[in-house]
C-alpha positions as CSV (number, residue, x, y, z in Angstrom):
1,G,-1.5,18.2,1.4
2,V,-1.8,14.9,-0.5
3,D,-4.0,13.3,2.2
4,A,-6.4,16.2,2.2
5,A,-6.7,16.2,-1.6
6,L,-7.3,12.4,-1.7
7,W,-9.9,12.7,1.1
8,A,-11.7,15.3,-0.8
9,V,-11.8,13.2,-4.0
10,R,-12.9,10.1,-2.1
11,T,-15.7,12.1,-0.3
12,A,-16.9,13.7,-3.5
13,R,-16.9,10.4,-5.4
14,R,-18.8,8.6,-2.6
15,T,-21.3,11.4,-2.3
16,L,-21.9,11.3,-6.1
17,L,-22.3,7.5,-6.1
18,V,-24.8,7.5,-3.1
19,S,-26.8,10.3,-4.9
20,Q,-26.9,8.3,-8.1
21,A,-27.9,5.1,-6.3
22,S,-30.8,7.0,-4.6
23,A,-31.9,8.5,-7.9
24,V,-31.8,5.1,-9.6
25,A,-33.9,3.5,-6.8
26,L,-36.4,6.4,-7.0
27,I,-36.7,6.0,-10.8
28,R,-37.2,2.3,-10.6
29,S,-39.9,2.7,-8.0
30,V,-42.1,4.3,-10.7
31,P,-43.5,2.4,-13.7
32,S,-41.2,2.9,-16.6
33,S,-44.1,3.9,-18.9
34,A,-44.8,6.9,-16.6
35,L,-41.3,8.4,-17.1
36,P,-39.3,9.8,-20.0
37,R,-37.2,7.2,-21.8
38,S,-34.1,9.2,-21.1
39,W,-34.7,8.8,-17.4
40,N,-35.0,5.0,-17.7
41,N,-31.9,4.9,-19.9
42,W,-30.0,6.9,-17.3
43,A,-31.1,4.6,-14.5
44,E,-29.9,1.6,-16.6
45,V,-26.5,3.1,-17.2
46,N,-26.0,3.9,-13.5
47,K,-27.6,0.7,-12.0
48,T,-24.3,-0.3,-10.4
49,A,-24.0,3.0,-8.4
50,A,-25.1,1.3,-5.1
51,T,-22.6,-1.5,-5.5
52,M,-19.8,1.0,-6.3
53,A,-20.8,3.1,-3.3
54,A,-20.6,0.1,-1.1
55,A,-17.2,-0.8,-2.5
56,Q,-16.0,2.7,-2.0
57,G,-16.9,2.4,1.7
58,A,-15.0,-0.9,2.0
59,T,-11.7,0.1,0.3
60,A,-9.9,1.4,3.4
61,G,-10.5,-1.9,5.2
62,W,-9.4,-3.9,2.1
63,I,-6.1,-1.9,2.0
64,D,-5.4,-2.4,5.7
65,A,-6.1,-6.2,5.2
66,L,-3.8,-6.5,2.2
67,F,-0.9,-4.8,4.0
68,D,-1.5,-6.9,7.1
69,V,-1.5,-10.2,5.1
70,H,1.7,-9.3,3.2
71,G,3.4,-8.0,6.3
72,H,2.7,-11.3,7.9
73,Q,4.1,-13.1,4.9
74,V,7.3,-11.0,4.8
75,F,8.2,-10.8,8.4
76,E,6.6,-13.9,10.0
77,L,6.6,-16.5,7.3
78,G,9.7,-15.3,5.4
79,C,7.9,-16.2,2.2
80,F,5.7,-13.7,0.4
81,N,4.0,-13.1,-3.0
82,A,5.8,-10.2,-4.7
83,D,3.2,-10.1,-7.5
84,C,0.3,-8.7,-5.6
85,H,-1.1,-6.5,-8.4
86,P,-4.9,-5.8,-8.6
87,G,-5.4,-8.6,-11.1
88,N,-4.3,-11.1,-8.4
89,I,-6.8,-9.7,-5.8
90,L,-10.4,-10.8,-5.9
91,V,-13.3,-9.1,-4.1
92,I,-15.7,-11.8,-2.7
93,E,-19.3,-10.9,-3.1
94,Q,-21.8,-11.4,-0.2
95,G,-24.8,-11.7,-2.5
96,M,-27.0,-9.4,-4.6
97,G,-23.8,-8.2,-6.4
98,L,-22.6,-6.4,-3.2
99,P,-19.0,-6.6,-2.1
100,S,-18.1,-8.2,1.2
101,N,-15.2,-7.5,3.5
102,K,-13.4,-10.6,2.2
103,L,-10.7,-10.7,-0.4
104,G,-9.2,-13.6,-2.4
105,L,-5.5,-13.7,-3.3
106,I,-4.4,-15.8,-6.3
107,D,-1.3,-16.5,-8.4
108,F,1.6,-17.1,-6.0
109,G,4.0,-17.8,-8.9
110,Q,6.4,-15.1,-8.0
111,C,7.3,-15.7,-4.3
112,K,10.4,-14.6,-2.5
113,H,12.0,-16.3,0.5
114,L,13.8,-14.3,3.2
115,T,16.2,-15.7,5.8
116,V,15.8,-14.7,9.5
117,K,18.7,-12.4,9.2
118,E,17.3,-10.8,6.0
119,R,14.0,-10.2,7.7
120,A,15.7,-8.5,10.6
121,S,17.6,-6.2,8.2
122,V,14.4,-5.3,6.4
123,A,12.6,-4.8,9.7
124,K,15.3,-2.3,10.9
125,L,15.0,-0.2,7.8
126,I,11.2,-0.3,7.9
127,L,11.1,0.7,11.6
128,S,13.6,3.6,11.1
129,V,11.3,5.0,8.4
130,A,8.1,4.4,10.4
131,D,9.5,6.0,13.5
132,N,10.9,9.0,11.5
133,D,14.4,8.4,12.8
134,P,17.1,11.0,12.0
135,D,18.7,10.7,8.5
136,E,21.8,9.1,9.8
137,A,19.9,6.2,11.4
138,V,17.8,5.6,8.3
139,A,20.8,5.8,6.0
140,D,22.8,3.4,8.2
141,A,19.9,0.9,8.2
142,F,19.8,1.1,4.4
143,R,23.6,0.6,4.2
144,E,23.4,-2.5,6.5
145,M,21.0,-3.9,3.8
146,G,23.9,-3.6,1.4
147,I,22.8,-0.7,-0.8
148,V,25.7,1.0,-2.6
149,T,25.5,4.5,-4.0
150,K,28.1,6.5,-5.9
151,N,28.6,9.3,-3.3
152,D,27.3,7.4,-0.2
153,S,25.1,10.4,0.6
154,T,23.3,10.1,3.9
155,E,20.7,12.7,2.8
156,F,20.1,10.7,-0.4
157,L,19.9,7.3,1.3
158,A,17.5,8.5,4.0
159,G,15.3,10.4,1.4
160,F,15.3,7.3,-0.9
161,A,14.2,5.1,2.0
162,R,11.4,7.5,2.9
163,L,10.3,7.8,-0.7
164,I,9.9,4.1,-1.2
165,F,8.5,3.1,2.2
166,G,6.9,6.3,3.5
167,K,3.8,8.3,2.5
168,F,3.6,10.3,-0.7
169,Q,4.4,13.9,0.0
170,P,3.3,16.9,-2.1
171,Q,6.9,17.3,-3.5
172,H,6.8,13.7,-4.8
173,L,4.2,14.8,-7.4
174,D,6.6,17.3,-8.8
175,H,8.8,15.9,-11.6
176,S,11.5,18.5,-11.0
177,W,11.9,17.3,-7.4
178,H,12.7,13.8,-8.6
179,M,15.2,15.2,-11.1
180,N,17.0,17.3,-8.5
181,F,16.9,14.5,-5.9
182,H,18.5,11.9,-8.2
183,K,21.3,14.4,-9.1
184,K,22.5,14.2,-5.5
185,D,23.6,10.6,-5.8
186,K,23.1,7.4,-7.9
187,V,22.3,3.9,-6.8
188,V,25.1,1.5,-7.9
189,Y,23.7,-1.6,-6.2
190,F,20.3,-2.3,-4.8
191,P,20.1,-5.3,-2.4
192,K,18.3,-8.3,-4.0
193,E,16.6,-9.3,-0.8
194,L,15.0,-5.9,-0.6
195,S,14.0,-5.6,-4.3
196,M,11.1,-8.0,-4.1
197,V,9.9,-6.5,-0.8
198,Y,10.0,-3.1,-2.5
199,R,8.1,-4.5,-5.5
200,A,5.3,-5.9,-3.3
201,S,5.0,-2.7,-1.2
202,L,5.0,-0.6,-4.4
203,L,2.2,-2.6,-5.9
204,L,0.1,-2.3,-2.7
205,R,0.8,1.4,-2.2
206,G,0.0,2.0,-5.9
207,L,-3.4,0.2,-5.4
208,A,-4.1,2.3,-2.4
209,M,-3.3,5.5,-4.2
210,S,-5.7,4.5,-7.0
211,L,-8.4,4.3,-4.4
212,Q,-7.4,7.7,-3.0
213,I,-5.7,6.3,0.1
214,N,-2.2,7.5,0.9
215,C,-0.4,4.8,2.9
216,S,3.0,4.6,4.5
217,V,4.2,1.1,4.0
218,A,6.5,1.5,7.0
219,E,3.7,2.5,9.3
220,Q,1.5,-0.3,8.0
221,W,4.3,-2.8,8.8
222,R,5.7,-1.2,12.0
223,G,4.2,-3.8,14.3
224,Y,5.6,-6.7,12.4
225,A,9.0,-5.0,12.1
226,R,9.2,-4.3,15.8
227,T,8.3,-7.9,16.6
228,V,11.0,-9.3,14.4
229,L,13.7,-7.0,16.0
230,E,12.5,-7.9,19.5
231,R,12.7,-11.6,18.6
232,E,16.2,-11.1,17.1
233,K,17.3,-9.3,20.2
234,E,16.1,-12.2,22.4
235,R,17.9,-14.7,20.1
236,E,21.2,-12.8,20.5
237,T,20.7,-12.6,24.2
238,R,20.3,-16.4,24.5
239,K,23.5,-16.9,22.4
240,V,25.5,-14.7,24.8
241,M,24.1,-16.6,27.8
242,E,24.9,-19.9,26.3
């Protein structure tokens, strides 16, 4: 599957970087005059291997932190940065050029506000995907957001929601699968309150994939979504009691 392939790539890359870092350290422990020039040149070219190996080991934590921060913004604050591309994410160094577990977020010029009701609607859709609900439930949650398709296909709506907020599946890497999938139905209107949430999640998931991490946005945000819906249920209960 996709996860196994990405794990193999990550493991192979980290093993290579650690090996290179060890070789560089060994070469630099010997006087340069005692070694062939080509060896010294190789060590110079690969001098950042140790830093890159350390960064490779920290990437999973960075991705979890980024999803956590943006989930808090979307569901708790109702105001989030929809332009969270890699250029707006800084890795804070801890010294000696090594990365720390801290990240810096910059450029909040493309923020989106969500009302309490909009957050609850997004939460319902996210939770239906995270909990792998039946197609009917996922499609209904999507319809409640206001999406309109030509044929109103339940299969298409559920599949589309899982495509944009779930994990990448092997078939998603097949161009013909997408061609056939979009022949089933066509989006006529995509809800504006969801478009920027989708943009933010797409950027974060794309960053994760570039680091060989296959994330489900819905699973990452499940806790926040559940809290929002529980809070909304309590609010409705209080209204009835009043």
